[in-house]
C-alpha positions, 0 to 999 in steps of 0.5 A: 139600696134594700128596705128598712128591717122594720122591728117588730116591737118598734119601727121608727117612722121616717124622720120627717114625721117625727120632725112634724110631730116635734115642731107642733110640741115647739109651737104650741108648747104652752097647750101641751104644758097646760093640758093637765094644770100641774106644778112639778107633777101635782095638781095646784088650786087654780092651775097654772104652767109647770114648763114641762110637758109630762106623760099625762099631759100627752095622754090627754092631748092624745085623748082630747075629750074636751076638743080644745086641741087641734088635730096636729098637736093630737097626732103629735101627742099620740106618735110620741106615745106610741114611739117610747124610743123617740120620746125617751131621746126627747125627754133627755135631749138637752142635759149634759150626762143624760144616763148618769143623771137625767134618765127618761122620766117623761118630763119634757122642758121646752130646751128638751124640745127645742133640742130635739128638733135641731137633732130631727133636722140634722139626722133626717133621712136617717134609719139607724140613728136618731139623735145626739143622746141616749134614747133609753125609756126609764125602767127599760124593759127592752133588751136593745134598750137594756143593753145599751144603758149597760155599754154606756155606763161600762165604757164610761167607767174605770175597767179593764175592757171597757167595750165588752158590753157593747162587744157582747151585744153586737156578737149576741145579736149578729145579723139581726138589723132590727134589734141593731138599729134598736140598740144604735137608736137607744145608744144616741149618736154621741155614745154610739159613735164612741163606741164604734171608734174604741171598738175598732181601736181595740182590735180583736174580737171587739174590732170583729164584732163591730165591722160585722154590725157596720157591715151587716147595716151598711149592706141592708141599706140601714145606714143612709147617708143621713146617719154616715154624716150626721153621726159626729164622733171624737177621739179625745172628747177635749181636744179632737175635732169631730168627725162622721160615722163615714170618714171612720168606716172609710179609715176602717176600709184602709185598716183592712187593706193594711191588715191584708198586705200585713199577713202578705208580708208575714213570709217576706224576706225584707220586712217593713222597719216598722217601729210599731204598729198602731191602725188607719183609725187615728193615723188617717182621721189626723191627717183628714181632720181640720185644721190639720188638712189646712196646715197640710194642704198649705205645706204642700203648695208651698214645696210643690208636691202632692197633697197626698204623698204629705197627708199619707206620709204623715199617716204611715209616720203615725201608724208604723213608726210612732210609739205612742209611750216612748216617743211621746215622752221623747217628743215632750222632752224635746219641747220642754227641756235642752235633751233632744234623745229622739232622732226623729222628731215629732209626728213626721219623724225626720232624721237629721240626716235626712233633713240635711240631704234634702236642704242641701238638695234644695241650695244646690237645686234653687229652681225647686218649688219651696227651695227657698222657703226651705232655707228660710225654715231651717235657717229660723231653728237651726237647732230644731228646737221646735221640731216635735211641734206637729207643723214644723215635723210636718214642715220637714216631712215636706222638704224632704219628701219635695227634694225625693220628688223633684229627684225623681222628676229630673231623672225620669220617673213618675211621681202621681201614683200611689206606688210612687208615692208609697215608694218615695215614703220607703225611701223616706223611710229607710233611705237610698244607697248613695243618695240619702244614706247608706242604706235603703234602696239603690238608686236604679230601685228608688227610681223604678219602684223596685227593691232587690229581687232577692228581697221580694221573698217570692211575691212580686206584687211586693216589689216595691219593698215592705214599707211602701207595700204596707203604706200604699192604701193610704195613698191611694185612698188620699188620691181618691179623696183629696 
């Protein structure tokens, strides 16, 4: 573990010191408030609190000329004055939109203190992120804070490349961990997390710069467990559940593996049959986030399959077989009109012929776990009116996968490894000749995890087929992270 690189202009103390000082301010707010008896920053005859602690209040407490403040109060005031980034974060801690409307002005209300204490507890032990909100001083002269302000404002604006300022900042200060710490600390966890997610999803130079910054901080020991867990990110501010920075970095690890495999597949004679390619960020985070993860776990148990198989299949479908524009429109038509224009509705894209085969297999093999549940499910919605909904689409996938898995088991094939699961998804995607369709794997190839050898293209490790080879990192990760 590397020691933190200290900035020459801003070296934050460990969060437990900050927390101690914030609690002193919280417990003795009235003392600080009355240090300079003012109302709205102006002296008032007769004195009186104004329910705000100003920089002037803090200065008087730190000087303690009249000896009316405790050593702890004096130390807290001195700390905040000496650490302007922490003071700036405290200043806007409870603001709903601090950058646009509530830039730091040196005036702290009681709720700011309460929220800052909560943040300090959540981020206890963090080395780079120190709170949800940005920490940017009014009229900031530090270039990390200035660039953070520009990056947030550009990201929130309707511009062609909302990550440009963020990307430029990371590229300009590549490898400068002290600067990167100040930059991300100034961004705050909410805006910093959103920029990290969107920049990774954007691909190209934005993805490269973001990866380099995260790798640099992580390898230097500057992304602690607290940083990785306390940064809570949303893909959609209104709808999606939170996920952590660790989740995002795990998804990026899967994405890197997939990118490496795609480079290999460029020379393969039997490439994957992609409808489109998206990325592992939204795909993996979708299947591992609540409540989707719980729903998929329940379906896997109902149909006797490994949750990693179902989740990996859903992730692979979202990544390689879901066109956000075309399939999004078709799914909307499927849900809301009598028109069923798409062959495979919903996130799992199960085609009618595949589902029909699986249901018939279940009917012919009633001992299979979930056989009756499958018959009941299709009987309750024979026209598949609800197949575009996530839950119903996932259940169709579980039925299809359960039938394929049982067939493998009955014929002596393994079903437990990432390769087994990737091949099962490959069969789900392209079929098994003479079993589920007229195309795809031969039955022997399906059972032995191998496409026809002439299609391998000189790469023996891709013999499982392009679809399976490309998707295998999903199943590997999900098996390792149940």
